[in-house]
N, C-alpha and C positions, 0 to 999 in steps of 0.2 A: 534505589530510585534511578530512573532513566529519564533523561530529557531528550525529546525528539523534535527536530526541525525539518519540515518539508520545504522543497524548492523545485522549480522546474515547470510549474504550471504556466498556462497562457492560453492564447487564442489560436486555434488551428482550423483549417478547412477540413471538411469530411474527407476521409481517405488518408489524411496526414498522420504524422507521428509526433510523440512527445516522450521524453524520459523524465520521470520524477525521481528525485533523490530524497532520502530521509537520513539526516545526519544525527547520530546518537552521541550523547555524552553522559557522564555519571558512572554508574557501575559498568563492568565489563560487558559490552554489548554482544560480544561473540557468544556469550552463554545464553542469550535470549533468542527466542523465535521472533520473526518480524511479520507484520501483516499490513495490508492496505485495505482501506474501506473507502466508500464514497457516499456522499449525500447530496441529492438533487433537491431543489426548492420544493417544499411541501411534502417531501418524502422522508422515510426513515433512513437512517444510515445503514448501508448494506455492505456485506463482505465482497471483496474483490479477489484477493489472493493472499497466500501465506507461505512462508518459507521457514524451514527449521534452522537450527543454529549453525549447521555446517554448510547449508545451501544444497544439500543432497536430496532434499525432499520438498516438493512444492505442491500446492493445490490451488485450483482456480474456480471461481464461479463460472457457471455454464455460459453466462452472457459474455464473458471475456476470453474464455479458453480458446487458444489458437491465435489470438490477436495480442494479448498482453503477456509479458514475461517478467516474473519477479526474480531478482538475484540479489546477492549481497557481497560486500567486500569487508571482511572482518578486520583487515589491517586499517582500513579507512573508517571503520565503525559506521558503515553506510549500507542502507538497503535501497534498491532501485526498483522502479516499475517502468519497463519499456512498453509503451502503448503504440501499437501500429493499427492501421486500417480503422482509424477513429471514426465514430458515428455521432451524429447529433445527440443521440440518447446516452452517450458517455459523458455529456456535460454534467458537472457536479463539482463540489468541493471534495478533494481527495485527502484522506487522512492516513498517516502512518501510525502504527500502534505496536506495542510490545506487551507480552503477558508474563506474569510470574508463572512458573511451571507448576501445574497442579494435575494430579492423576485424573484420567478420564476425560480430559478436555480434548475437543477436536480443533479448537482455535479457528472456528468459522463463524462465530457470532460476536457481536459487540461486547456482550457480557463476559467473554473469555479473556478480554484484554484489560490491562491495568494502567498502561501509560499511553498517552496520546499526544500527537503533535497538534499544531494550531490549524493545519489544513492549508491546501493550496488549490486555487481555482483553476479548473480546466473547462474551457468553453470550445465546443466544436460547432462550427457554422456549416450550414447546408449549402 
């Protein structure tokens, strides 16, 4: 079992930046992939970014590629999401997630992940 707690959300103007953190506890987090998802009001939860256990491999949704950066610090058991050039359409609750490793998964959908944080609100004003 892995417990995840997000922090760093808030209100920011369009064009601004925020850095989200996801602190993990429980089993050794360094053996887990990390992911970020978001959910806007009335919409389904959508994939944002994922990073492998070492941090050497990342993948982003097209809507955030070039603006967001996912990273991790396995000493601190923390995954980060640096968000730059924020847009009003980035407004959502952002969730950190971690999956149990299973063959054949791409780790780009909600169903691929087993553990979730409680979410942190990001609001981007125009």
